[in-house]
C-alpha positions as CSV (number, residue, x, y, z in Angstrom):
1,M,0.0,0.0,0.0
2,N,1.8,3.1,-1.2
3,D,-0.8,5.8,-0.7
4,I,-0.6,6.4,3.0
5,S,-2.8,9.3,4.0
6,K,-1.3,12.2,6.0
7,S,-3.5,11.5,9.0
8,D,-2.5,7.8,9.0
9,W,1.1,8.8,8.8
10,Q,0.8,11.4,11.7
11,L,-1.1,8.8,13.9
12,F,1.5,6.2,13.2
13,N,4.3,8.6,14.2
14,K,2.4,9.4,17.4
15,L,1.6,5.8,18.4
16,L,4.8,4.0,17.4
17,P,6.9,5.2,20.4
18,E,4.0,4.2,22.7
19,W,3.7,0.8,21.2
20,Q,7.4,0.3,21.4
21,E,7.5,1.4,25.0
22,R,4.7,-1.0,25.9
23,Y,6.4,-3.9,24.1
24,M,9.8,-3.2,25.7
25,N,8.1,-3.1,29.1
26,R,6.8,-6.6,28.3
27,L,10.3,-7.7,27.3
28,N,11.7,-6.3,30.6
29,Q,9.2,-8.5,32.5
30,E,10.4,-11.5,30.5
31,Y,14.0,-10.6,31.3
32,K,13.2,-10.4,35.0
33,R,11.7,-13.9,34.8
34,I,15.0,-15.1,33.3
35,L,17.0,-13.5,36.0
36,D,14.8,-14.7,38.8
37,G,14.7,-18.3,37.3
38,D,16.7,-21.3,38.3
39,G,20.3,-21.8,37.3
40,S,23.7,-20.3,37.8
41,A,24.3,-16.5,37.5
42,A,26.4,-17.2,34.4
43,N,23.7,-19.3,32.7
44,K,21.1,-16.7,33.4
45,F,23.4,-13.9,32.1
46,W,24.1,-15.7,28.8
47,K,20.5,-16.7,28.4
48,L,19.5,-13.1,28.9
49,E,22.2,-11.8,26.5
50,K,21.0,-14.3,23.8
51,Q,17.4,-13.2,24.3
52,I,18.2,-9.5,24.1
53,K,20.2,-10.0,21.0
54,A,17.2,-11.7,19.3
55,D,14.7,-9.1,20.6
56,R,16.7,-6.2,19.2
57,K,15.7,-7.4,15.7
58,S,12.0,-7.0,16.5
59,P,10.1,-4.0,15.1
60,G,8.8,-3.5,18.6
61,V,12.4,-2.4,19.5
62,L,14.0,-1.1,16.3
63,V,12.2,-0.1,13.1
64,E,12.7,2.0,10.0
65,V,10.3,5.0,10.3
66,S,9.4,6.0,6.8
67,K,6.1,6.6,5.0
68,R,7.2,4.2,2.4
69,S,7.6,1.3,4.9
70,M,4.7,2.1,7.2
71,F,2.3,-0.5,5.9
72,Q,5.0,-3.2,6.1
73,T,6.0,-2.1,9.6
74,L,2.4,-2.3,10.8
75,L,2.2,-5.9,9.4
76,E,5.4,-6.8,11.2
77,L,4.2,-5.2,14.4
78,I,1.0,-7.3,14.3
79,S,2.9,-10.4,13.3
80,E,5.3,-10.0,16.2
81,K,2.4,-9.4,18.5
82,V,3.7,-5.9,19.4
83,I,0.3,-4.5,18.5
84,T,-3.2,-5.9,17.9
85,D,-5.9,-5.1,15.5
86,E,-7.5,-3.0,18.3
87,D,-4.3,-0.7,18.2
88,L,-5.3,0.2,14.6
89,N,-8.4,2.0,15.8
90,G,-8.2,5.6,14.6
91,F,-6.5,4.7,11.4
92,S,-8.4,5.1,8.1
93,E,-10.8,2.3,7.1
94,K,-8.8,1.8,3.9
95,L,-5.5,1.2,5.9
96,R,-7.2,-1.2,8.4
97,D,-8.9,-3.1,5.6
98,G,-5.6,-3.4,3.7
99,I,-3.9,-4.7,6.9
100,N,-6.7,-7.1,7.6
101,D,-6.7,-8.5,4.1
102,V,-3.0,-9.3,4.3
103,V,-3.3,-10.8,7.8
104,K,-6.2,-13.0,6.8
105,R,-4.1,-14.4,3.9
106,F,-1.5,-15.6,6.4
107,D,-3.8,-17.0,9.1
């Protein structure tokens, strides 16, 4: 979808940092569980390091912010469970329909 409206673009820019913060808070809770779990300090450290390295690649942590990639980014955020369909409330019907069409194809 290449014709992103100005209002959708502005809403995306407003919400993306909030979504990322919420997602990173969820990751931090997972990291706490790792650190509070059983095992040696060294094993927990290396398990945590491996998990953080993997999580850095998630769009919930790091994402290219461009109008050109916004649609794909939204799909990735949904796929990675960073956001839900409910988080798309406020976006245009055209954008939500486009996202839902693609998501349905992969379910």
